[in-house]
N, C-alpha and C positions, 0 to 999 in steps of 0.2 A: 683696594686691590681691583674691587669685583666690578666697580661702579667703571671705572678707567675700560678695564678688557671686556663692558658690553657697549660701553660709548664706538672703542674701536672697530668692532665690530658690525655697531651699528650703521659705522661708517664707509667700510669696505663690501657690508650683506649685497648694494645695489648692484655693482660689479658683479659678488659673485654669483647674484641672483643672473643676472642679462648672463654671466658666463653658461651658466647652468641652460638658459632660453638658446644659447647659442643655436642657428639654425640650423652648422654644420656638425658640432655636434648630437644635438635632436636628431639628425638624420642615419647618423651613425649607430644611437642606441636605437633605431626606433628598426632599422634595416637587420642588427643584430637581433631585438627583440623577433619579430618576425621568422627568422629563424631559426629562433630557438624548438618551432615542430622538426623540423629536419635534421637539426644536432640529434637532437632528444632520439630519434627514431636512428638515425645513425649507430648514438651510444650502446641502443639496445643490439643492436644488431652486430656490434663488435664481439660485444659481450654472449652475445648465445652461438655465436660463428667460434672462437675461441672455446668455450664447454663443448660446441657439438663437434668440433676439431679432437677433442679427449674422449671422445666417448666414439670416433668411430662413425660419425653419422656426416662421413664427404658430401653430401649434395647438399642437406641442409645448409653445413657451414659454406659450401660454395654457396647457396642460393642468398647466405646473410652477407656473405663477404660484396656481394652485387650491391644490395640495399647499401653498403657501406661504401659504396665506393661510388654510389649517383648520390649520396645526401651531403656529410662529413667529404668527400674524397672529390666533393663536388662545389662547393661554398661556397667558391673566389667567382666562381658562374651566376649564381645566386646573388651574390653580394653588388658583384658588376650594374644586377640589371634591379635591384633594389634601392640602389644606392640612389642612381639618376634618378630612379623615378618617388625616391619619398624627394626628394629635393625641387624635383620642377612641381610635385603635387606641392609645396608648400611656398613656393615661391608665387606659380601663377593661380589665379583663383579658378579661370577656366579648364584650366589641364588635370586630368588625374595623374597625369605623368607617367602611363604607360609604352607611350611613343619615343619619351626619353630613356625607358628602361631598355627596349629593346633595341636601341641606337646604342647605348652604353654596353648592354652584351657582345653586341655586333663589332662594335671599339675593340672589347678587350680583347673578341680569338681573332680580329686581323691582325693587333699585335702579339698576338702565341705566336710562336715559332713553330713550325711543323714536324712530326719526324716521320721516321722511314718505320715502314715493318718489313724487313726482307723474309718471306716464304718462297714454299716450292713452286707455287704457283705463279711467281712475281714480287716486287715494291710494293709496298700500299702507303699513301700518306696518311698520317693521322695527328692528331690530337696530342699531344702528352700525357696523363694528367697529371706532372709535375706542379703546373702552373694553377691547374683547377682546384689544387686542397690548399692545406694549409700556407703551401710557400707564392701561392698566388694571393694571398689576402688583402696583402699591404697596397701590391698594383692595383686589385681592383677593388680597393677602397676609394684608390687617389684617382686611377681611370673614371669611375662613378659618379666621385665630386664634379672632374670636370668638366664631362659629358653632361652631367642634368645643369652645371652651371652654364653652356656654351650653348644648349636647348634655348633656358630663358631667354639669355642674350638676344637671339636670334628671334622667338618669338615675338618680345616684347619688343624689338625693333623692328617688326611688320615682315622681315625678308622671310613670308610664307604665300604660299599657292591659295590667294581665299576663293574661293565658290562659289557662286549670284544663290542668293536666298533660295529658300525651294528646296536644296539636294539634301539628298540624307545627310544626319550629322555625322553619318559613321564614311560615307566617303570625302564628306568635306574635309575632317579629320586624319583621311590617310593622304588627302595633298594638304594638309596644311604639315605633316611632320616630311615632307618630300626632298625638300631644302634639306631642313637641319642633320636629315640622314645623309646625304648628300654628300653635304658640307663637310661634319665630322666625322664623317668613314677616308673622304680623303684625308683629312688631316692628317688621321689614324695611319692610312698608310702609308704618308710619309714618312709618319712618324715611326713604322717600323719596317722601314726600309732604314732610314738611318740611324738605326742599334746595330744593322747587318753589319757596319760597316766600322764598330767598334767593336772595345776588347768582350764588352758584355755579351753582346750577340740578340742581345732583346730587352726590352724594356721592362721588364718582369724581374730578369735578372740583373740590375742594376738597381730596382727598390729594393730586391732582395739584400744584396751587399748595400749598400750605400744604409738604408732605413730595416729595414725590420730584423735583419741581424743583430745591428749593434742595438735594437731595442730591446728586441728580447732575450739579451743580453743584461742588460741595466735589467729590466722587469722582471726577470723569472730570477730576481733576487731574493734572498730574505727579506735586505735592507730596504731594498725600492716598493714589497707588499707592504713591512711595517709602517713607511715613510704613507703610503695611500690609505691602508686603516687607519692612522692617529689624522691625517686630516680631513678625512671622512665624518671619521664620527666629532672635530670639532667645529664642524660643518652643519653636525644635525642638533651638536647641542647649544647652536646658536638660532638655532630654530632655520638654517639654511637645508636642502634636500639634497646631503653629499652624493649619495647615490647618483644624482642623476648630474652634477657637477665634476666627478672625478671620474666614475664607476666607464663613461664613453671613450676617454682618454687610455685607458687601460684594458678593455676588455679583447682590443681584436691580439693585444699582443700575447693576455693571457689564452684566450680562446688558439690562437696559432702555437702556443707550448703544448694545450692540451689535443690536440690535432696532430702533434708529432708521439706524443703519448700514447696515443689509441693506437697510431699504428704500429708502432712498437710492438705494444699489446698484445696486438693483431697476430702479428709474426711471434711471437712468443718470446721477445726478447726483453731486455731491462729496460724501464722505460726513460727518457733522457734527463727530465724536469723534473725538481721536486713539486714546481709551485706549478699552478696555473689557476684559474679561473675556477673550476672543478674545488678546487682545493683549499681555494679562500669561500665557496658559497659551504663549503660542508664543515669545515672550521669556526667561523664568524653565521653559521647559522639560525633568524633573530636575533643579530645583534646579540647573540650570547646572553639575551634579558629574560629569557627563559626561568632562571634563578632566582633575580626578583621577582617576577610574581610567585614561584614556589614558596618560597620567605613570608610574602605577601600572606600568602595562604594558609599557611603552615603556621609562621613562628608569630605573627604579628599579631598585637594585643591593643593596637587603634584602629577602631571598627572602617573608620578612612582607605586605611588601608587591604582589610580581611575583606573589603567588601570590592577594592577595585583586584584584589588575585582571583574571587569570585569572577565576576565577569572576565578578567582577560586568559584566563588558564585554556581555554580550550580554544581560541587561534594560537595563541603561546604554543599548542601541542604540533601546530602547523606553520612553523615558522611564523605564525601571522605576532607581530609587537608591537604593532602603533596605539593599538588600547594601552598597553603601559607606558610607553615613550609618551602621547599626548594626555591622558586623564591621569599619568603623577602626578604631574606632571617631571618629567626627563628633561626639557628642553628647556635652557635656562635657570636649571635648579644647582645653584652650588654646593647643596648636601649629598648630589652624587654627580658632582664632578668628575671627580677621579675614576671611578669606575664604567662610568657608561660612554670615556672617549679610552679607558686601557684594556680594558677585559676582552676584546677582539686580541687585542696585540698578544695581553698575555696564553690566549688559547692558540696563536699562531708558533706562536717561541714553544708553547710542549708539542707544538703536532710538529713541528721541526726536528727539534729533538726526538720524539717520542718513532719516525719517521728512519733520522739518520740511526738510530741503534735499534732498529731492527725490528722494537716493537710495533710500527702501524706498519701496516706492507704501503708500499708509493701507489699512489693515484692514479687508476688507469685512464682519468681524460674524460671518463664520460660525462654527461653532462644531467643533473637530474631536473626536474616538472620541481618550478613549486609552488609549494603548498601542502608538499608531500610528507607523513609525520613522521617525525621525531625515530630516529632508525632509522624508516624506511627510504627516508631522504637521501642518505651515507649509502645504502646499499647498493647504488650504481656505480661506488668506486671501485669495484673490482676485486673487495675482499672483507672477508666480515669483523676484521680489526680495525679496520675505516667504522664500521659501527657503530664498536665500542668507546671509538677514539671520542666520534662524536655524543654519544650517551655521558659519557666518562667528561668532558667539557661542560653538557649543559645541567648534567643531575648531579653533578661534583663536586666540579670547579667553579662552576659559575654561582651555585650558590655559597662558596667559600669568597669568593671573589667581591659580592654586592652585602656580604653578611655586616662586617665593620658598619658600613655606612649606612646600610639599610637601620643595625639596631638602631643607632643616633637618632634619626630622621624620625622613626616607630616610633622613640619613645616623647620624641617633640610635639609630637603627635598626637600621642595619647596622654601626655599632662595637657594641650590644649581642650580637648576633650573632656576633659574632668572640670576644668576651668569655666567650660561653656556653659554647664548642669546648674 
């Protein structure tokens, strides 16, 4: 049976690796990772604004509110730029993608309907923040990819103004991007006009209604998170980087749910979504492998696992579990198949039940920095109960889930070590 399963994954692994290395998925992942700084800054700003308002520090609360608006609240703007930049840079050897990013940002703004602000001094046209935040994430991704691809097509076909040799590179690059800017900008304007004639009124509204809302409804369910988690761990077991293959597909969905939670948390309202990227990252922190490392360190009788525990304990306390995954190894090790694949799912189910029962507070949606130590990583969740949840999962639940499987493997290793003496 093991041989059949291994043969099957050996056949499909080239296709899965190809999917994981897909240039469009890598573009999405790269753009999301680049946004990590503004997202984390915005997350801390929301938490700070809430507590500042609680203690009547109005000026600080207002300042932090502005920081949040210009970071997380403007995420779609950054995405529109980064998507096209990453894609163009990946597909063109002689182009860093900056011009493509600027054209994409321009196109996003052209396709964003303006609103009117009426005051005593008159009316002013302004860009509404509605489509700049979580609601515009998917349209920003689509526009960025389409503009990036269009820019690459124009450049590859030589539809650019080429300056003579000797002209400074900065000037040449400016003229090279002139035709792509005009062509793509005109197309964006035409599309924007066409959508004003529809019931959606804008491209953003159509994407939000037809794509983002249905995907959020599906992706925001416990079944979707369980399916993603199981598939990710199965791929990891067979040596395929499950995170690289699966996470780019769900990150835009889960992150948009977190942004909705942060907006509600900032406004003092009940957060609308239980699940999101923050929930997934905190609950499945380190792949719940810390429990295995603790067993190796304190329970193991074999020298092999005892030494592995000593080597892996410090990185594991910071959520870095690659040493134990590849050092044990857990990859293609059928002795640990069940816990390696299912532990994260069990943790998600327990976290969900605890949240529904009110034992654990709902996640605010704030994003934590990868590499923070156990407990501190969960502190940005917005409530101390989330810290206790992570501590319970990693220090109590995880060792219990690993124990029977580890005990058998440790006994086998101990016997092998004694036989070689």
